[in-house]
C-alpha positions, 0 to 999 in steps of 0.5 A: 387481725392475728399476724400468725395463723393459729395452729391446730389443737391436738386431740391426743396427748392423754395417758394415765400412769401405769398401775404398778401391778405384778409380783411385789415379793417372792421370798420373806414377808411380814404380816400385811405385806403385799405379795401380788397386785393384780386385776382379777384373780390370776393368783388365788389366796392359799394358806395365810394369804388374804385378798383385798377387794381389788384382788391384791394378795397380802400376807396374814402372817410372817413367813416365806412365800410359796407358789402352787398349781392345781391341775384339776382347777387350773389355778395358781395359789400363793401360800405363806408358810409361818416361820414357826412352822417351816415343816410345811415345806415337806408337805405335798402339793396335793395335800395343800390343795385339799386344805383349800 
């Protein structure tokens, strides 16, 4: 016979690690760099941005990250403007939305 009564076991105590979602870079990116990790499409891919099967947005070229918002579709877009063509900076957001 035990000399000490057994304590009750806890049914809690399980937790998974955080998934490290969110914005990973918002300035200069290289080809293949992850820009945003997300669940679902909070942000949509724009020019020179690809989307993985888990909705991760990544750069398709080297350049600078730029965010736009489409009021008509109520969507946020992420674009990467290539270094060799920084003239994109002066292009209106309406024109960029028409390219999508």
